C-alpha positions as CSV (number, residue, x, y, z in Angstrom):
1,M,-25.9,8.7,-19.1
2,A,-28.7,9.1,-16.5
3,A,-29.8,12.6,-15.7
4,L,-28.8,13.7,-12.1
5,L,-31.7,13.3,-9.6
6,A,-32.3,16.5,-7.4
7,I,-32.7,15.4,-4.0
8,P,-35.3,17.9,-2.1
9,Q,-33.9,20.1,0.6
10,N,-34.5,18.5,4.0
11,F,-35.3,15.1,2.4
12,L,-32.9,13.3,4.8
13,L,-34.0,12.5,8.2
14,L,-31.1,14.5,9.9
15,E,-31.0,17.4,7.6
16,R,-33.3,19.9,9.2
17,E,-31.2,19.4,12.4
18,A,-28.0,19.8,10.6
19,R,-29.1,23.0,8.8
20,Q,-29.6,24.7,12.3
21,V,-26.7,27.2,13.3
22,D,-23.8,25.4,14.7
23,N,-22.3,26.5,18.1
24,Q,-19.5,25.7,20.2
25,E,-20.6,22.4,21.3
26,T,-22.1,20.9,18.0
27,W,-21.0,20.8,14.5
28,S,-22.7,19.6,11.3
29,K,-21.9,19.2,7.5
30,I,-24.0,18.6,4.5
31,S,-22.5,17.3,1.1
32,N,-24.1,16.6,-2.1
33,S,-20.9,15.2,-3.6
34,L,-21.0,12.2,-5.8
35,R,-17.5,11.3,-5.0
36,R,-17.6,10.7,-1.3
37,P,-17.0,7.1,-0.2
38,L,-20.0,5.4,1.6
39,L,-20.2,6.1,5.3
40,L,-19.5,2.6,6.1
41,N,-16.0,2.2,4.7
42,P,-14.1,-0.6,6.7
43,C,-10.9,-0.7,4.5
44,E,-10.9,3.1,4.6
45,R,-10.7,3.4,0.8
46,K,-10.2,7.1,-0.2
47,R,-11.4,6.9,-3.7
48,T,-15.1,6.3,-4.7
49,P,-15.5,3.9,-7.6
50,A,-17.1,5.2,-10.7
51,D,-20.4,3.3,-9.8
52,G,-22.9,5.4,-11.9
53,R,-24.5,7.1,-8.9
54,I,-27.0,9.9,-10.1
55,A,-27.5,11.5,-6.7
56,A,-26.1,11.6,-3.2
57,R,-26.4,13.5,0.1
58,Q,-24.5,13.2,3.3
59,V,-25.2,14.8,6.6
60,D,-22.5,14.4,9.3
61,M,-23.2,15.5,13.1
62,S,-20.8,15.8,16.0
63,S,-20.4,17.2,19.4
64,S,-17.9,18.1,21.9
65,A,-18.8,14.9,24.1
66,P,-17.3,13.6,21.6
67,S,-20.2,11.9,19.8
68,W,-21.2,11.7,16.2
69,Y,-23.8,10.3,13.9
70,G,-24.3,10.4,10.2
71,E,-26.7,9.7,7.5
72,Q,-26.1,9.1,3.6
73,L,-28.4,8.6,0.8
74,V,-26.9,7.5,-2.6
75,V,-29.3,6.7,-5.7
76,Y,-28.3,4.8,-8.7
77,P,-29.9,4.6,-12.1
78,D,-31.0,0.9,-11.3
79,S,-31.2,-1.7,-8.6
80,R,-28.2,-3.8,-10.3
81,Q,-25.8,-1.0,-9.6
82,A,-27.0,-0.2,-6.2
83,A,-26.7,-3.9,-5.3
84,A,-23.2,-4.0,-6.7
85,A,-22.3,-1.1,-4.3
86,V,-23.6,-2.9,-1.4
87,R,-21.8,-6.2,-2.4
88,R,-18.4,-4.2,-2.5
89,V,-19.0,-3.0,1.2
90,R,-19.9,-6.5,2.2
91,A,-16.8,-7.8,0.7
92,D,-14.7,-5.0,2.4
93,L,-16.3,-6.0,5.9
94,K,-14.7,-9.5,5.3
95,R,-11.5,-8.3,3.9
96,C,-11.1,-5.7,6.8
97,A,-12.8,-7.2,9.8
98,V,-9.6,-6.1,11.6
99,F,-8.3,-3.1,9.9
100,K,-4.9,-1.9,10.9
101,V,-4.5,1.8,10.3
102,P,-1.4,2.6,8.2
103,K,1.3,4.4,10.1
104,S,0.0,8.1,10.7
105,K,-0.7,10.5,13.5
106,R,-4.1,8.8,14.2
107,A,-2.5,5.5,14.3
108,E,-0.5,6.4,17.3
109,S,-3.6,6.4,19.4
110,Y,-6.1,4.1,17.5
111,P,-3.8,1.7,15.5
112,A,-6.7,-0.8,14.5
113,F,-10.5,-1.1,14.1
114,R,-12.7,-4.2,14.0
115,Y,-16.1,-4.7,12.5
116,K,-18.7,-7.4,13.2
117,A,-21.7,-7.6,10.8
118,A,-25.1,-9.3,11.0
119,E,-28.1,-9.3,8.8
120,V,-30.9,-7.0,9.5
121,R,-34.5,-6.7,7.8
122,V,-34.4,-3.5,6.1
123,G,-35.6,-2.7,2.5
124,D,-34.2,-5.3,0.0
125,D,-30.9,-5.9,1.5
126,A,-29.2,-4.8,4.6
127,V,-26.6,-5.3,7.3
128,L,-26.0,-4.1,10.8
129,V,-22.4,-3.3,11.8
130,R,-20.7,-2.8,15.0
131,S,-17.3,-1.4,15.1
132,E,-14.8,-1.0,17.8
133,A,-11.3,0.9,18.0
134,Y,-8.2,-0.6,19.6
135,V,-6.7,2.2,22.0
136,R,-3.0,1.8,22.4
137,D,-2.9,3.7,25.8
138,V,-5.3,1.1,27.5
139,K,-4.2,-1.8,25.3
140,S,-7.8,-2.9,24.7
141,W,-10.7,-2.6,22.4
142,T,-13.2,0.1,23.4
143,G,-16.0,2.2,22.4
144,W,-18.3,1.5,19.5
145,E,-20.2,2.6,16.6
146,H,-23.3,1.1,14.9
147,Y,-24.0,1.3,11.3
148,V,-26.8,0.1,9.0
149,L,-26.2,-0.1,5.2
150,A,-29.4,-0.8,3.4
151,R,-30.5,-0.9,-0.2
152,R,-34.2,-0.2,-1.4
153,G,-34.4,-0.6,-5.2
154,S,-31.6,1.6,-6.6
155,A,-31.3,3.7,-3.4
156,V,-28.6,2.9,-0.9
157,M,-28.6,4.5,2.6
158,V,-26.0,4.4,5.4
159,Y,-26.8,5.4,9.2
160,Q,-23.9,5.9,11.7
161,L,-24.1,6.4,15.4
162,S,-21.4,6.6,18.0
163,D,-21.6,5.2,21.5
164,A,-21.7,8.6,23.4
165,A,-24.7,9.7,21.2
166,V,-27.1,7.3,23.1
167,N,-27.5,5.7,26.5
168,S,-26.8,2.1,25.5
169,E,-25.8,-0.3,22.8
170,A,-29.3,-1.6,22.5
171,Q,-30.7,1.9,22.1
172,G,-27.9,2.5,19.3
173,R,-28.9,-0.5,17.5
174,R,-32.5,0.2,17.5
175,Q,-32.0,3.8,16.4
176,V,-29.8,3.2,13.2
177,V,-32.3,0.5,12.1
178,R,-35.3,2.8,12.8
179,W,-33.6,5.5,10.5
180,A,-32.9,3.2,7.8
181,R,-36.3,1.7,7.7
182,A,-37.8,5.2,7.6
183,M,-35.6,6.2,4.7
184,A,-36.2,2.9,2.8
185,G,-39.8,3.8,2.5
186,K,-39.2,7.5,2.0
187,A,-36.7,7.1,-0.9
188,C,-39.3,5.3,-3.0
189,G,-40.8,8.7,-3.6
190,L,-37.8,10.2,-5.4
191,A,-38.4,10.2,-9.3
192,L,-36.9,11.1,-12.6
193,P,-38.6,11.3,-16.0
194,E,-36.6,8.2,-16.7
195,L,-37.6,6.4,-13.4
196,P,-41.2,7.6,-12.9
197,Q,-41.9,5.3,-10.1
198,G,-38.8,6.5,-8.1
199,P,-35.7,4.3,-7.3
200,C,-38.0,1.5,-6.1
């Protein structure tokens, strides 16, 4: 079993911001759990597969706007396992292109979500995703979120950004892609004795 990799503090792009003191308008959360699903989770799977990951960190940011954005880095022992994790999400994007929320309190207002994916050039493998929620009260699809799921070697990164966090969709797309490209380069510097060159 591979040793666990210690991701340095403030290694993630949004981490310094998230470590600032929260106030009544903004909130943040940082998690190093290996069990959290990937941020891009179109089928809303509650369980994380035993996929061999050796390090993980997730940053969630939200405000009273309401707006939210997030960052996640997951490192695997090798690129084969990282690629398998990306393939699972790609399959879910097709399987749950329109996801009907099971009957619950949330489903009363937002009974469905839909996802549209496109290829994007980041790292070794990446997809740019736009999601929308169906709002029962207005009977239409509204709002959006952008995600980038990318792999660089054995590192998988996900970025998420909601519409209220930026001024336009174009800006939202550019931002998540910019974040993912920055982390795709930065992740190569992580290393273990077993992986002296890092996950790339």
